[in-house]
BAMARGU-618311 format. One record per atom (N, C-alpha, C, O): residue number from 1; residue in three letters; atom name; x, y, z. Coordinates in Angstrom, 3 decimals, padded with zeros to 6 digits. Atoms other than C-alpha are relative to their C-alpha. Last residue first. Example, Ala and Ser with C-alpha at 12.3 -4.5 7.8 and 13.67 -1.06 7.14 Angstrom:
2
 resi resn name     east    north       up
    2  ser    N -000.820 -001.190 -000.060
    2  ser   CA  013.670 -001.060  007.140
    2  ser    C -000.770  001.090  000.730
    2  ser    O -000.261  002.198  000.899
    1  ala    N  000.890 -001.190  000.000
    1  ala   CA  012.300 -004.500  007.800
    1  ala    C  000.900  001.200  000.000
    1  ala    O  001.936  001.181  000.665
END
This chain:
147
 resi resn name     east    north       up
  147  unk    N  000.984 -000.296  001.043
  147  unk   CA -027.185  053.409 -029.724
  147  unk    C -001.076  000.833  000.542
  147  unk    O -002.004  001.191 -000.183
  146  unk    N -000.527 -001.048  000.878
  146  unk   CA -024.310  053.601 -027.262
  146  unk    C -001.008  000.388 -001.066
  146  unk    O -000.966  001.513 -001.565
  145  unk    N  000.071 -001.277 -000.701
  145  unk   CA -026.279  051.697 -024.649
  145  unk    C  000.465  001.139 -000.886
  145  unk    O -000.051  002.253 -000.803
  144  unk    N  001.398 -000.427 -000.014
  144  unk   CA -026.872  048.810 -027.070
  144  unk    C -000.122  001.358  000.669
  144  unk    O -000.926  002.183  000.236
  143  unk    N  000.313 -000.461  001.356
  143  unk   CA -023.103  048.481 -027.768
  143  unk    C -001.444  000.518 -000.056
  143  unk    O -001.716  001.481 -000.773
  142  unk    N -000.709 -001.257  000.212
  142  unk   CA -022.356  048.272 -024.030
  142  unk    C -000.319  000.592 -001.368
  142  unk    O -000.460  001.808 -001.499
  141  unk    N  000.682 -001.009 -000.788
  141  unk   CA -025.036  045.607 -023.576
  141  unk    C  000.644  001.385 -000.175
  141  unk    O -000.051  002.398 -000.248
  140  unk    N  001.312 -000.245  000.615
  140  unk   CA -023.604  043.593 -026.444
  140  unk    C -000.772  001.076  000.758
  140  unk    O -001.379  001.956  000.147
  139  unk    N -000.227 -000.724  001.255
  139  unk   CA -020.032  043.952 -025.131
  139  unk    C -001.324  000.354 -000.665
  139  unk    O -001.501  001.475 -001.142
  138  unk    N -000.371 -001.370 -000.352
  138  unk   CA -021.139  042.979 -021.618
  138  unk    C  000.250  000.833 -001.247
  138  unk    O -000.128  002.003 -001.293
  137  unk    N  001.212 -000.690 -000.450
  137  unk   CA -022.923  039.923 -023.014
  137  unk    C  000.294  001.452  000.373
  137  unk    O -000.489  002.346  000.053
  136  unk    N  000.814 -000.296  001.179
  136  unk   CA -019.795  038.903 -024.940
  136  unk    C -001.281  000.735  000.380
  136  unk    O -001.689  001.665 -000.317
  135  unk    N -000.683 -001.062  000.756
  135  unk   CA -017.637  039.207 -021.811
  135  unk    C -000.808  000.397 -001.229
  135  unk    O -000.949  001.584 -001.526
  134  unk    N  000.230 -001.262 -000.702
  134  unk   CA -020.188  037.204 -019.816
  134  unk    C  000.666  001.164 -000.733
  134  unk    O  000.090  002.247 -000.835
  133  unk    N  001.393 -000.387  000.216
  133  unk   CA -020.091  034.446 -022.434
  133  unk    C -000.324  001.328  000.677
  133  unk    O -000.977  002.188  000.086
  132  unk    N  000.134 -000.457  001.388
  132  unk   CA -016.281  034.327 -022.412
  132  unk    C -001.428  000.464 -000.282
  132  unk    O -001.622  001.489 -000.934
  131  unk    N -000.630 -001.321  000.104
  131  unk   CA -016.232  034.173 -018.611
  131  unk    C -000.107  000.552 -001.417
  131  unk    O -000.360  001.742 -001.603
  130  unk    N  000.899 -000.982 -000.596
  130  unk   CA -018.736  031.291 -018.677
  130  unk    C  000.571  001.415 -000.070
  130  unk    O -000.164  002.366 -000.338
  129  unk    N  001.117 -000.209  000.927
  129  unk   CA -016.586  029.329 -021.132
  129  unk    C -000.978  001.037  000.554
  129  unk    O -001.479  001.877 -000.193
  128  unk    N -000.522 -000.760  001.138
  128  unk   CA -013.497  029.802 -018.922
  128  unk    C -001.125  000.311 -000.992
  128  unk    O -001.223  001.434 -001.486
  127  unk    N -000.197 -001.385 -000.436
  127  unk   CA -015.429  028.694 -015.839
  127  unk    C  000.502  000.870 -001.153
  127  unk    O  000.058  002.008 -001.311
  126  unk    N  001.316 -000.602 -000.130
  126  unk   CA -016.618  025.552 -017.609
  126  unk    C  000.112  001.465  000.402
  126  unk    O -000.597  002.316 -000.136
  125  unk    N  000.522 -000.187  001.367
  125  unk   CA -013.103  024.668 -018.693
  125  unk    C -001.355  000.700  000.043
  125  unk    O -001.617  001.607 -000.748
  124  unk    N -000.719 -001.131  000.588
  124  unk   CA -011.817  025.293 -015.157
  124  unk    C -000.464  000.258 -001.429
  124  unk    O -000.550  001.409 -001.858
  123  unk    N  000.395 -001.262 -000.607
  123  unk   CA -014.528  023.090 -013.618
  123  unk    C  000.695  001.190 -000.632
  123  unk    O  000.063  002.227 -000.837
  122  unk    N  001.333 -000.321  000.519
  122  unk   CA -013.967  020.208 -016.024
  122  unk    C -000.439  001.353  000.543
  122  unk    O -001.027  002.149 -000.189
  121  unk    N -000.174 -000.369  001.408
  121  unk   CA -010.232  020.260 -015.217
  121  unk    C -001.343  000.351 -000.631
  121  unk    O -001.417  001.283 -001.431
  120  unk    N -000.642 -001.306  000.086
  120  unk   CA -010.951  020.383 -011.478
  120  unk    C  000.168  000.430 -001.452
  120  unk    O -000.044  001.599 -001.775
  119  unk    N  000.986 -001.030 -000.306
  119  unk   CA -013.419  017.528 -011.656
  119  unk    C  000.587  001.398 -000.119
  119  unk    O -000.094  002.325 -000.558
  118  unk    N  001.024  000.004  001.048
  118  unk   CA -010.942  015.262 -013.429
  118  unk    C -001.021  001.106  000.234
  118  unk    O -001.377  001.832 -000.695
  117  unk    N -000.613 -000.565  001.198
  117  unk   CA -008.079  016.238 -011.097
  117  unk    C -001.018  000.084 -001.138
  117  unk    O -001.064  001.074 -001.868
  116  unk    N -000.151 -001.434 -000.244
  116  unk   CA -010.261  015.617 -008.063
  116  unk    C  000.581  000.685 -001.227
  116  unk    O  000.137  001.767 -001.611
  115  unk    N  001.333 -000.604  000.144
  115  unk   CA -011.296  012.227 -009.473
  115  unk    C  000.063  001.512  000.204
  115  unk    O -000.617  002.265 -000.494
  114  unk    N  000.392  000.122  001.414
  114  unk   CA -007.659  011.206 -009.963
  114  unk    C -001.355  000.666 -000.244
  114  unk    O -001.525  001.394 -001.222
  113  unk    N -000.786 -000.987  000.752
  113  unk   CA -006.677  012.531 -006.542
  113  unk    C -000.371 -000.017 -001.478
  113  unk    O -000.455  001.030 -002.119
  112  unk    N  000.501 -001.333 -000.337
  112  unk   CA -009.526  010.589 -004.888
  112  unk    C  000.739  001.069 -000.798
  112  unk    O  000.113  001.993 -001.317
  111  unk    N  001.329 -000.171  000.586
  111  unk   CA -008.630  007.351 -006.680
  111  unk    C -000.550  001.407  000.249
  111  unk    O -001.108  002.025 -000.658
  110  unk    N -000.158 -000.053  001.461
  110  unk   CA -004.908  007.694 -005.860
  110  unk    C -001.357  000.231 -000.675
  110  unk    O -001.471  001.063 -001.575
  109  unk    N -000.546 -001.320  000.330
  109  unk   CA -005.657  008.532 -002.235
  109  unk    C  000.141  000.164 -001.497
  109  unk    O -000.153  001.228 -002.042
  108  unk    N  001.086 -000.967 -000.186
  108  unk   CA -007.883  005.455 -001.944
  108  unk    C  000.466  001.402 -000.363
  108  unk    O -000.270  002.155 -001.002
  107  unk    N  000.947  000.175  001.112
  107  unk   CA -005.128  003.284 -003.418
  107  unk    C -001.147  001.004  000.091
  107  unk    O -001.548  001.586 -000.917
  106  unk    N -000.655 -000.506  001.211
  106  unk   CA -002.574  004.721 -000.993
  106  unk    C -000.916 -000.134 -001.210
  106  unk    O -000.993  000.774 -002.038
  105  unk    N  000.045 -001.468 -000.055
  105  unk   CA -004.965  004.187  001.935
  105  unk    C  000.639  000.605 -001.239
  105  unk    O  000.137  001.599 -001.764
  104  unk    N  001.396 -000.399  000.225
  104  unk   CA -005.445  000.547  000.943
  104  unk    C -000.141  001.519  000.002
  104  unk    O -000.846  002.083 -000.835
  103  unk    N  000.247  000.217  001.429
  103  unk   CA -001.671  000.090  000.665
  103  unk    C -001.429  000.395 -000.355
  103  unk    O -001.664  001.002 -001.400
  102  unk    N -000.694 -001.047  000.763
  102  unk   CA -001.196  001.680  004.087
  102  unk    C -000.248 -000.146 -001.502
  102  unk    O -000.453  000.848 -002.198
  101  unk    N  000.662 -001.285 -000.240
  101  unk   CA -003.865 -000.494  005.709
  101  unk    C  000.639  001.116 -000.804
  101  unk    O -000.060  001.958 -001.369
  100  unk    N  001.223  000.015  000.802
  100  unk   CA -002.432 -003.607  004.067
  100  unk    C -000.819  001.269  000.205
  100  unk    O -001.487  001.734 -000.719
   99  unk    N -000.320 -000.094  001.433
   99  unk   CA  000.958 -002.703  005.466
   99  unk    C -001.256  000.025 -000.845
   99  unk    O -001.395  000.877 -001.722
   98  unk    N -000.457 -001.358  000.313
   98  unk   CA -000.270 -001.996  008.980
   98  unk    C  000.248  000.171 -001.487
   98  unk    O -000.155  001.171 -002.082
   97  unk    N  001.169 -000.882 -000.114
   97  unk   CA -002.245 -005.245  009.187
   97  unk    C  000.372  001.434 -000.376
   97  unk    O -000.370  002.107 -001.091
   96  unk    N  000.949  000.306  001.077
   96  unk   CA  000.715 -007.244  007.908
   96  unk    C -001.200  000.925  000.006
   96  unk    O -001.583  001.458 -001.035
   95  unk    N -000.571 -000.543  001.240
   95  unk   CA  003.242 -005.527  010.194
   95  unk    C -000.951 -000.249 -001.167
   95  unk    O -001.110  000.618 -002.026
   94  unk    N  000.022 -001.464 -000.090
   94  unk   CA  001.016 -006.173  013.213
   94  unk    C  000.549  000.627 -001.281
   94  unk    O -000.032  001.576 -001.807
   93  unk    N  001.379 -000.529  000.060
   93  unk   CA  000.333 -009.783  012.265
   93  unk    C -000.026  001.520 -000.041
   93  unk    O -000.703  002.112 -000.881
   92  unk    N  000.495  000.208  001.369
   92  unk   CA  003.967 -010.671  011.459
   92  unk    C -001.414  000.560 -000.144
   92  unk    O -001.737  001.170 -001.163
   91  unk    N -000.710 -000.941  000.875
   91  unk   CA  005.130 -009.113  014.751
   91  unk    C -000.519 -000.121 -001.428
   91  unk    O -000.784  000.890 -002.078
   90  unk    N  000.516 -001.346 -000.293
   90  unk   CA  002.465 -010.970  016.732
   90  unk    C  000.648  001.021 -000.927
   90  unk    O -000.033  001.891 -001.471
   89  unk    N  001.335 -000.124  000.584
   89  unk   CA  003.392 -014.245  015.053
   89  unk    C -000.602  001.372  000.214
   89  unk    O -001.238  001.920 -000.687
   88  unk    N -000.225 -000.181  001.448
   88  unk   CA  007.067 -013.776  015.941
   88  unk    C -001.343  000.177 -000.703
   88  unk    O -001.466  001.010 -001.601
   87  unk    N -000.515 -001.374  000.127
   87  unk   CA  005.977 -013.317  019.569
   87  unk    C  000.265  000.311 -001.473
   87  unk    O -000.070  001.393 -001.955
   86  unk    N  001.162 -000.893 -000.061
   86  unk   CA  003.883 -016.479  019.228
   86  unk    C  000.410  001.463 -000.084
   86  unk    O -000.318  002.285 -000.639
   85  unk    N  000.729  000.139  001.258
   85  unk   CA  006.905 -018.452  018.095
   85  unk    C -001.205  000.922 -000.057
   85  unk    O -001.528  001.476 -001.108
   84  unk    N -000.732 -000.776  001.005
   84  unk   CA  008.863 -017.083  021.052
   84  unk    C -000.662 -000.089 -001.369
   84  unk    O -000.653  000.885 -002.121
   83  unk    N  000.137 -001.419 -000.308
   83  unk   CA  006.194 -018.362  023.482
   83  unk    C  000.697  000.849 -001.056
   83  unk    O  000.115  001.819 -001.540
   82  unk    N -000.940 -000.528 -000.989
   82  unk   CA  006.055 -021.766  021.876
   82  unk    C -000.237  001.493  000.198
   82  unk    O -000.862  002.161 -000.625
   81  unk    N  000.374  000.497 -001.320
   81  unk   CA  003.042 -023.371  020.180
   81  unk    C  000.933  000.531  001.084
   81  unk    O  000.610  000.440  002.268
   80  unk    N -001.118  000.186 -000.928
   80  unk   CA  003.101 -021.559  016.850
   80  unk    C -000.495 -000.471  001.368
   80  unk    O -001.571 -000.084  001.825
   79  unk    N -000.015 -001.032 -001.037
   79  unk   CA  000.241 -022.164  014.426
   79  unk    C  001.183 -000.261  000.931
   79  unk    O  001.578 -001.410  001.128
   78  unk    N -001.316 -000.123 -000.620
   78  unk   CA -000.357 -024.127  011.239
   78  unk    C -000.058  001.137  001.016
   78  unk    O -000.673  002.175  000.768
   77  unk    N -000.692  001.242  000.312
   77  unk   CA -003.724 -025.392  009.949
   77  unk    C  001.411 -000.025  000.591
   77  unk    O  001.910 -001.085  000.968
   76  unk    N -000.131  000.841 -001.171
   76  unk   CA -005.548 -022.619  011.782
   76  unk    C  000.694 -001.314 -000.275
   76  unk    O  000.838 -002.137  000.629
   75  unk    N  000.770  001.230  000.171
   75  unk   CA -006.813 -020.960  008.626
   75  unk    C  000.057 -000.901  001.228
   75  unk    O -000.875 -001.664  001.481
   74  unk    N -000.104  000.905 -001.141
   74  unk   CA -005.514 -017.609  009.848
   74  unk    C -000.845 -001.243 -000.115
   74  unk    O -001.794 -001.413  000.650
   73  unk    N  000.900  001.094  000.364
   73  unk   CA -006.750 -015.216  007.164
   73  unk    C -000.038 -001.013  001.128
   73  unk    O -001.112 -001.361  001.618
   72  unk    N  000.997  000.241 -001.051
   72  unk   CA -005.184 -012.172  008.835
   72  unk    C -001.034 -001.056 -000.401
   72  unk    O -002.153 -001.053  000.112
   71  unk    N  001.258 -000.395  000.643
   71  unk   CA -003.234 -011.313  005.650
   71  unk    C -001.189 -000.169  000.930
   71  unk    O -002.322  000.112  000.540
   70  unk    N -000.098 -001.410  000.397
   70  unk   CA -000.012 -011.327  007.648
   70  unk    C -001.289  000.492 -000.638
   70  unk    O -001.662  001.654 -000.478
   69  unk    N  000.017 -000.822 -001.209
   69  unk   CA -000.992 -014.601  009.353
   69  unk    C  000.020  001.480 -000.355
   69  unk    O -000.729  002.269  000.221
   68  unk    N  001.373 -000.013 -000.507
   68  unk   CA -001.930 -016.363  006.106
   68  unk    C -000.126  000.809  001.287
   68  unk    O -001.206  001.312  001.594
   67  unk    N  000.895 -000.662  000.961
   67  unk   CA  001.357 -015.295  004.539
   67  unk    C -001.420  000.052  000.549
   67  unk    O -002.063  001.101  000.513
   66  unk    N -000.232 -001.451 -000.082
   66  unk   CA  003.395 -016.140  007.651
   66  unk    C -000.891  000.762 -000.983
   66  unk    O -001.343  001.866 -000.679
   65  unk    N  000.555 -000.538 -001.246
   65  unk   CA  001.815 -019.610  007.892
   65  unk    C  000.172  001.515  000.076
   65  unk    O -000.747  002.222  000.489
   64  unk    N  001.457 -000.007  000.180
   64  unk   CA  002.585 -020.356  004.238
   64  unk    C -000.680  000.600  001.232
   64  unk    O -001.607  001.400  001.109
   63  unk    N  000.262 -001.071  000.964
   63  unk   CA  006.200 -019.331  004.857
   63  unk    C -001.499  000.105 -000.272
   63  unk    O -002.046  001.207 -000.330
   62  unk    N -000.075 -001.270 -000.718
   62  unk   CA  006.286 -021.490  007.991
   62  unk    C -000.267  001.179 -000.925
   62  unk    O -000.872  002.167 -000.509
   61  unk    N  001.199 -000.096 -000.851
   61  unk   CA  005.077 -024.525  006.063
   61  unk    C -000.035  001.345  000.724
   61  unk    O -001.084  001.979  000.838
   60  unk    N  001.190 -000.192  000.844
   60  unk   CA  007.719 -023.890  003.388
   60  unk    C -001.303  000.102  000.805
   60  unk    O -002.163  000.928  000.496
   59  unk    N  000.109 -001.377  000.511
   59  unk   CA  010.406 -023.334  006.088
   59  unk    C -001.203  000.176 -000.931
   59  unk    O -001.894  001.188 -000.807
   58  unk    N -000.818 -000.222  001.197
   58  unk   CA  009.781 -026.612  007.886
   58  unk    C -000.229  001.428 -000.504
   58  unk    O -001.234  002.067 -000.193
   57  unk    N -001.253  000.756 -000.065
   57  unk   CA  008.549 -027.734  011.326
   57  unk    C  000.886  000.195 -001.229
   57  unk    O  002.012 -000.303 -001.250
   56  unk    N -000.870 -000.776  000.892
   56  unk   CA  005.728 -025.288  011.962
   56  unk    C  001.404 -000.596  000.043
   56  unk    O  002.298 -000.089  000.720
   55  unk    N  000.472  000.220  001.378
   55  unk   CA  003.220 -027.753  013.416
   55  unk    C  000.869  000.733 -001.014
   55  unk    O  000.832  000.418 -002.203
   54  unk    N -000.340 -001.070  000.941
   54  unk   CA  004.852 -028.110  016.831
   54  unk    C -000.494 -000.371 -001.401
   54  unk    O -000.273 -001.483 -001.880
   53  unk    N  001.193 -000.410  000.759
   53  unk   CA  002.953 -030.525  019.125
   53  unk    C  000.285  001.140 -000.984
   53  unk    O -000.642  001.831 -001.407
   52  unk    N  001.071  000.995  000.110
   52  unk   CA  005.980 -030.781  021.453
   52  unk    C -001.198  000.619 -000.717
   52  unk    O -001.530  001.782 -000.491
   51  unk    N  001.141 -000.194 -000.907
   51  unk   CA  008.702 -028.257  020.680
   51  unk    C -001.032 -001.106 -000.212
   51  unk    O -001.257 -001.559 -001.334
   50  unk    N -000.040  000.889 -001.160
   50  unk   CA  011.930 -029.490  019.082
   50  unk    C -001.169  000.143  000.956
   50  unk    O -001.231 -000.579  001.951
   49  unk    N -000.800  001.215  000.153
   49  unk   CA  012.242 -026.549  016.710
   49  unk    C  000.034 -000.798  001.307
   49  unk    O  000.401 -000.278  002.361
   48  unk    N  000.849  001.171 -000.200
   48  unk   CA  009.396 -024.080  017.257
   48  unk    C  000.776 -001.317 -000.048
   48  unk    O  000.216 -002.378  000.229
   47  unk    N  000.654 -000.056 -001.313
   47  unk   CA  011.590 -021.015  017.773
   47  unk    C -000.776 -001.275  000.299
   47  unk    O -000.854 -001.692  001.455
   46  unk    N -001.037  000.112 -001.039
   46  unk   CA  013.881 -021.886  014.845
   46  unk    C -000.643 -000.038  001.385
   46  unk    O -000.241 -000.832  002.235
   45  unk    N -000.499  001.375  000.096
   45  unk   CA  010.903 -022.523  012.552
   45  unk    C  001.063 -000.232  001.072
   45  unk    O  001.084 -001.279  001.719
   44  unk    N  000.993  000.860 -000.647
   44  unk   CA  009.317 -019.287  013.813
   44  unk    C  000.421 -001.464 -000.091
   44  unk    O  000.137 -002.237  000.824
   43  unk    N -000.047 -000.132 -001.456
   43  unk   CA  012.464 -017.307  013.050
   43  unk    C -000.986 -000.933  000.685
   43  unk    O -000.675 -001.484  001.740
   42  unk    N -001.220  000.634 -000.513
   42  unk   CA  012.770 -018.589  009.466
   42  unk    C -000.007  000.003  001.532
   42  unk    O  000.294 -001.011  002.160
   41  unk    N  000.123  001.429  000.303
   41  unk   CA  009.178 -017.747  008.657
   41  unk    C  001.202 -000.756  000.532
   41  unk    O  001.064 -001.816  001.143
   40  unk    N  000.888  000.597 -000.991
   40  unk   CA  009.530 -014.414  010.443
   40  unk    C -000.196 -001.486 -000.224
   40  unk    O -000.316 -002.250  000.734
   39  unk    N -000.767  000.155 -001.237
   39  unk   CA  012.514 -013.505  008.270
   39  unk    C -000.836 -000.675  001.082
   39  unk    O -000.330 -001.521  001.819
   38  unk    N -001.102  000.919  000.265
   38  unk   CA  010.610 -014.144  005.045
   38  unk    C  000.809 -000.277  001.269
   38  unk    O  001.123 -001.425  001.584
   37  unk    N  000.556  001.331  000.248
   37  unk   CA  007.380 -012.569  006.337
   37  unk    C  001.112 -001.021 -000.243
   37  unk    O  001.048 -002.134  000.277
   36  unk    N  000.481  000.544 -001.279
   36  unk   CA  009.212 -009.609  007.883
   36  unk    C -000.564 -001.407 -000.202
   36  unk    O -000.351 -002.283  000.636
   35  unk    N -001.163  000.371 -000.808
   35  unk   CA  011.167 -008.997  004.650
   35  unk    C -000.424 -000.612  001.334
   35  unk    O  000.195 -001.570  001.799
   34  unk    N -000.657  001.126  000.650
   34  unk   CA  008.011 -009.071  002.549
   34  unk    C  001.188 -000.490  000.831
   34  unk    O  001.359 -001.691  001.042
   33  unk    N  000.831  001.182 -000.223
   33  unk   CA  006.188 -006.828  005.002
   33  unk    C  000.654 -001.235 -000.603
   33  unk    O  000.687 -002.289  000.032
   32  unk    N -000.188  000.392 -001.398
   32  unk   CA  009.072 -004.316  004.970
   32  unk    C -000.808 -001.261  000.303
   32  unk    O -000.314 -002.164  000.978
   31  unk    N -001.341  000.571 -000.083
   31  unk   CA  008.960 -004.246  001.156
   31  unk    C  000.299 -000.471  001.430
   31  unk    O  000.867 -001.546  001.623
   30  unk    N  000.075  001.312  000.621
   30  unk   CA  005.204 -003.729  001.255
   30  unk    C  001.345 -000.701  000.045
   30  unk    O  001.415 -001.907  000.281
   29  unk    N  000.704  000.883 -000.938
   29  unk   CA  005.625 -000.879  003.736
   29  unk    C -000.104 -001.417 -000.568
   29  unk    O  000.037 -002.391  000.172
   28  unk    N -000.880  000.291 -001.130
   28  unk   CA  008.243  000.753  001.530
   28  unk    C -000.637 -000.961  000.984
   28  unk    O  000.017 -001.879  001.479
   27  unk    N -001.081  000.864  000.487
   27  unk   CA  006.060  000.483 -001.550
   27  unk    C  000.947 -000.393  001.109
   27  unk    O  001.352 -001.552  001.203
   26  unk    N  000.592  001.317  000.238
   26  unk   CA  003.033  001.867  000.307
   26  unk    C  001.056 -000.980 -000.497
   26  unk    O  001.062 -002.143 -000.093
   25  unk    N  000.317  000.592 -001.307
   25  unk   CA  005.125  004.747  001.661
   25  unk    C -000.590 -001.399 -000.164
   25  unk    O -000.221 -002.318  000.567
   24  unk    N -001.265  000.420 -000.622
   24  unk   CA  006.652  005.458 -001.759
   24  unk    C -000.258 -000.659  001.346
   24  unk    O  000.395 -001.644  001.691
   23  unk    N -000.510  001.156  000.741
   23  unk   CA  003.213  005.473 -003.395
   23  unk    C  001.301 -000.497  000.609
   23  unk    O  001.510 -001.706  000.708
   22  unk    N  000.805  001.161 -000.362
   22  unk   CA  001.764  007.718 -000.659
   22  unk    C  000.449 -001.249 -000.753
   22  unk    O  000.355 -002.354 -000.220
   21  unk    N -000.331  000.508 -001.326
   21  unk   CA  004.650  010.164 -001.007
   21  unk    C -000.797 -001.254  000.337
   21  unk    O -000.249 -002.193  000.915
   20  unk    N  000.699 -000.625 -001.114
   20  unk   CA  004.199  010.643 -004.721
   20  unk    C  000.337 -000.700  001.314
   20  unk    O  000.774 -001.850  001.340
   19  unk    N  001.216  000.709 -000.398
   19  unk   CA  006.802  009.534 -007.200
   19  unk    C -000.614  000.651  001.234
   19  unk    O  000.076  001.283  002.033
   18  unk    N  001.171 -000.475  000.722
   18  unk   CA  009.233  012.027 -008.695
   18  unk    C -001.292 -000.673  000.417
   18  unk    O -002.371 -000.166  000.110
   17  unk    N  000.517 -001.231 -000.615
   17  unk   CA  011.905  011.415 -006.044
   17  unk    C -001.278  000.494 -000.671
   17  unk    O -002.063  001.202 -000.041
   16  unk    N -000.909 -001.124  000.152
   16  unk   CA  012.332  007.849 -007.265
   16  unk    C -000.638  001.229  000.639
   16  unk    O -001.758  001.171  001.146
   15  unk    N  000.172 -001.018  001.022
   15  unk   CA  010.506  004.776 -006.207
   15  unk    C  001.061  001.067  000.015
   15  unk    O  001.972  001.071  000.843
   14  unk    N -000.128 -001.276 -000.700
   14  unk   CA  010.436  002.825 -002.968
   14  unk    C -000.083  001.163 -000.965
   14  unk    O -000.443  002.271 -000.568
   13  unk    N  001.107 -000.210 -000.932
   13  unk   CA  009.031 -000.236 -004.700
   13  unk    C  000.078  001.352  000.698
   13  unk    O -000.948  001.991  000.930
   12  unk    N  001.283 -000.103  000.699
   12  unk   CA  011.272 -000.151 -007.772
   12  unk    C -001.137  000.330  000.956
   12  unk    O -002.008  001.137  000.632
   11  unk    N  000.011 -001.244  000.777
   11  unk   CA  014.434  000.640 -005.806
   11  unk    C -001.335  000.190 -000.714
   11  unk    O -001.864  001.300 -000.763
   10  unk    N  000.125 -001.121 -000.933
   10  unk   CA  013.646 -002.105 -003.261
   10  unk    C -000.048  001.327 -000.737
   10  unk    O -000.843  002.197 -000.384
    9  unk    N  001.387  000.000 -000.471
    9  unk   CA  013.050 -004.640 -006.047
    9  unk    C -000.230  001.172  000.944
    9  unk    O -001.252  001.852  000.853
    8  unk    N  000.837 -000.463  001.129
    8  unk   CA  016.382 -003.710 -007.648
    8  unk    C -001.472  000.085  000.415
    8  unk    O -002.160  001.053  000.090
    7  unk    N -000.273 -001.432  000.150
    7  unk   CA  018.208 -004.059 -004.319
    7  unk    C -000.876  000.590 -001.091
    7  unk    O -001.442  001.671 -000.924
    6  unk    N  000.704 -000.684 -001.094
    6  unk   CA  016.524 -007.419 -003.718
    6  unk    C  000.218  001.507 -000.060
    6  unk    O -000.691  002.278  000.247
    5  unk    N  001.428  000.075  000.271
    5  unk   CA  017.641 -008.630 -007.150
    5  unk    C -000.787  000.758  001.071
    5  unk    O -001.699  001.525  000.764
    4  unk    N  000.264 -000.923  001.104
    4  unk   CA  021.194 -007.444 -006.563
    4  unk    C -001.483  000.054 -000.346
    4  unk    O -002.028  001.119 -000.632
    3  unk    N -000.070 -001.377 -000.505
    3  unk   CA  021.207 -009.182 -003.152
    3  unk    C -000.249  001.040 -001.088
    3  unk    O -000.896  002.053 -000.825
    2  unk    N  001.138 -000.388 -000.829
    2  unk   CA  019.859 -012.398 -004.783
    2  unk    C  000.120  001.414  000.571
    2  unk    O -000.863  002.153  000.512
    1  unk    N  001.199 -000.153  000.800
    1  unk   CA  022.416 -012.676 -007.595
    1  unk    C -001.161  000.516  000.848
    1  unk    O -001.818  001.484  000.465
END
């Protein structure tokens, strides 16, 4: 059940050939972030197991930690104390920052493209109307010269 679900989610996020590059990149980055957060939660629990003063002792706590780390919130309620736990934290941070940057860029691109399309359509309509007016003026001037 789960592999089929993950395959379906991956297909939806990565999109088909008809989707724009920025949407596929943002979807792919989000999928990578999700996998890094899930895997990182497991890895940090394994790395912190048996360590003195370890706060990441269960998967639910580690999952919460990976979400707040990826989003750079960092409440400080949970944190790794071992060297390997901190390496996992670095990976989760870097992937999180990169992903949110890509998603933000994709949204900005979408807004800019939408506005460009709106302005371009208004511009072409205006240009067409101006050409028609100039054509009529030329006809009127040509008719006046003949008289």
